[in-house]
Short mmCIF file of the C-alpha atoms (twelve columns), coordinates in Angstrom:
data_MODEL
# 
_entry.id   MODEL 
# 
loop_
_atom_site.group_PDB 
_atom_site.id 
_atom_site.type_symbol 
_atom_site.label_atom_id 
_atom_site.label_alt_id 
_atom_site.label_comp_id 
_atom_site.label_asym_id 
_atom_site.label_seq_id 
_atom_site.Cartn_x 
_atom_site.Cartn_y 
_atom_site.Cartn_z 
_atom_site.pdbx_PDB_model_num 
ATOM 1  C CA . MET A 1  6.067  -172.242 -11.694 1 
ATOM 2  C CA . LYS A 2  9.842  -172.241 -12.180 1 
ATOM 3  C CA . ARG A 3  12.267 -170.739 -14.665 1 
ATOM 4  C CA . LEU A 4  15.631 -172.272 -15.515 1 
ATOM 5  C CA . GLN A 5  18.662 -171.008 -17.372 1 
ATOM 6  C CA . LEU A 6  20.232 -173.910 -19.291 1 
ATOM 7  C CA . LEU A 7  23.690 -174.328 -20.779 1 
ATOM 8  C CA . ILE A 8  23.899 -177.427 -22.954 1 
ATOM 9  C CA . SER A 9  27.217 -178.832 -24.131 1 
ATOM 10 C CA . GLY A 10 28.257 -181.640 -26.425 1 
ATOM 11 C CA . ARG A 11 27.567 -182.011 -30.132 1 
ATOM 12 C CA . VAL A 12 24.611 -179.621 -30.122 1 
ATOM 13 C CA . GLN A 13 25.274 -177.251 -33.020 1 
ATOM 14 C CA . GLY A 14 24.741 -178.058 -36.684 1 
ATOM 15 C CA . VAL A 15 22.482 -181.015 -35.862 1 
ATOM 16 C CA . GLY A 16 19.029 -179.378 -35.599 1 
ATOM 17 C CA . PHE A 17 19.217 -179.226 -31.822 1 
ATOM 18 C CA . ARG A 18 17.671 -175.756 -31.397 1 
ATOM 19 C CA . TRP A 19 14.628 -176.830 -33.409 1 
ATOM 20 C CA . PHE A 20 14.432 -179.993 -31.329 1 
ATOM 21 C CA . VAL A 21 14.527 -177.914 -28.131 1 
ATOM 22 C CA . ARG A 22 11.771 -175.614 -29.402 1 
ATOM 23 C CA . GLU A 23 9.524  -178.490 -30.505 1 
ATOM 24 C CA . THR A 24 10.116 -180.456 -27.313 1 
ATOM 25 C CA . ALA A 25 9.482  -177.445 -25.074 1 
ATOM 26 C CA . THR A 26 6.308  -176.603 -26.972 1 
ATOM 27 C CA . SER A 27 5.044  -180.193 -26.785 1 
ATOM 28 C CA . VAL A 28 5.519  -180.433 -23.011 1 
ATOM 29 C CA . GLY A 29 4.120  -176.939 -22.377 1 
ATOM 30 C CA . ALA A 30 7.202  -174.886 -21.486 1 
ATOM 31 C CA . SER A 31 7.836  -171.327 -22.616 1 
ATOM 32 C CA . GLY A 32 11.142 -169.552 -23.220 1 
ATOM 33 C CA . TRP A 33 13.901 -169.422 -25.827 1 
ATOM 34 C CA . VAL A 34 16.987 -171.228 -27.167 1 
ATOM 35 C CA . LYS A 35 20.092 -170.042 -29.057 1 
ATOM 36 C CA . ASN A 36 23.565 -171.116 -30.193 1 
ATOM 37 C CA . GLU A 37 26.564 -169.651 -28.405 1 
ATOM 38 C CA . SER A 38 29.902 -168.831 -30.054 1 
ATOM 39 C CA . ASP A 39 31.727 -171.452 -27.938 1 
ATOM 40 C CA . GLY A 40 29.721 -174.339 -29.429 1 
ATOM 41 C CA . THR A 41 27.218 -174.662 -26.586 1 
ATOM 42 C CA . VAL A 42 23.493 -173.986 -26.702 1 
ATOM 43 C CA . SER A 43 21.855 -171.755 -24.098 1 
ATOM 44 C CA . ALA A 44 18.186 -171.605 -23.227 1 
ATOM 45 C CA . GLU A 45 15.704 -170.368 -20.698 1 
ATOM 46 C CA . ALA A 46 12.623 -172.432 -19.956 1 
ATOM 47 C CA . GLN A 47 9.641  -171.690 -17.747 1 
ATOM 48 C CA . ALA A 48 6.916  -174.105 -16.628 1 
ATOM 49 C CA . PRO A 49 5.728  -176.025 -13.579 1 
ATOM 50 C CA . GLU A 50 8.526  -178.124 -12.055 1 
ATOM 51 C CA . GLU A 51 7.281  -181.494 -13.350 1 
ATOM 52 C CA . ILE A 52 7.176  -180.136 -16.929 1 
ATOM 53 C CA . LEU A 53 10.723 -178.788 -16.631 1 
ATOM 54 C CA . GLU A 54 11.883 -182.188 -15.354 1 
ATOM 55 C CA . GLU A 55 10.339 -183.870 -18.410 1 
ATOM 56 C CA . LEU A 56 11.874 -181.271 -20.719 1 
ATOM 57 C CA . LEU A 57 15.331 -181.870 -19.233 1 
ATOM 58 C CA . ARG A 58 14.899 -185.637 -19.565 1 
ATOM 59 C CA . GLN A 59 14.055 -185.318 -23.261 1 
ATOM 60 C CA . LEU A 60 16.841 -182.806 -23.921 1 
ATOM 61 C CA . HIS A 61 19.400 -185.173 -22.363 1 
ATOM 62 C CA . ALA A 62 18.221 -187.862 -24.808 1 
ATOM 63 C CA . GLY A 63 18.721 -185.497 -27.762 1 
ATOM 64 C CA . ASN A 64 17.289 -185.738 -31.251 1 
ATOM 65 C CA . GLY A 65 19.282 -188.641 -32.664 1 
ATOM 66 C CA . TRP A 66 21.991 -186.442 -34.226 1 
ATOM 67 C CA . ALA A 67 22.955 -184.447 -31.153 1 
ATOM 68 C CA . ARG A 68 25.115 -185.867 -28.391 1 
ATOM 69 C CA . VAL A 69 24.338 -184.019 -25.178 1 
ATOM 70 C CA . LYS A 70 27.282 -184.202 -22.813 1 
ATOM 71 C CA . GLU A 71 25.985 -181.969 -20.029 1 
ATOM 72 C CA . ILE A 72 23.105 -179.673 -19.150 1 
ATOM 73 C CA . ARG A 73 23.838 -177.115 -16.466 1 
ATOM 74 C CA . ALA A 74 20.725 -175.562 -14.971 1 
ATOM 75 C CA . ALA A 75 20.338 -172.528 -12.725 1 
ATOM 76 C CA . ALA A 76 17.169 -171.045 -11.264 1 
ATOM 77 C CA . LEU A 77 15.987 -167.649 -12.502 1 
ATOM 78 C CA . PRO A 78 13.118 -165.395 -11.414 1 
ATOM 79 C CA . VAL A 79 9.830  -166.323 -13.080 1 
ATOM 80 C CA . SER A 80 8.747  -163.995 -15.893 1 
ATOM 81 C CA . ASP A 81 5.188  -162.649 -15.749 1 
ATOM 82 C CA . ASN A 82 4.816  -162.172 -19.503 1 
ATOM 83 C CA . GLU A 83 6.459  -165.277 -20.991 1 
ATOM 84 C CA . THR A 84 4.560  -166.931 -23.834 1 
ATOM 85 C CA . GLY A 85 5.628  -169.402 -26.482 1 
ATOM 86 C CA . PHE A 86 9.097  -170.787 -27.159 1 
ATOM 87 C CA . GLU A 87 11.399 -169.157 -29.710 1 
ATOM 88 C CA . ILE A 88 14.724 -169.724 -31.397 1 
ATOM 89 C CA . ARG A 89 16.994 -166.710 -30.982 1 
ATOM 90 C CA . THR A 90 19.990 -165.846 -33.105 1 
# 
């Protein structure tokens, strides 16, 4: 099990990207959260086995058709013992 902090840049606000992240994470089996940042980026934390996180990152790089992901920076975080579901935060 791994947990990643993600910072996603590009055209990722105002294009349904947070909903795409939530749906994609849920479909691959990751838990965590996603939110817009005031600088135009999107931040997220995702937790799952490594192969699931790799698939999540692959799909996030591809985007949802409206988004244009320029970069995803990922950093390891400690695993959370009580993480369930994937939510959009404001």
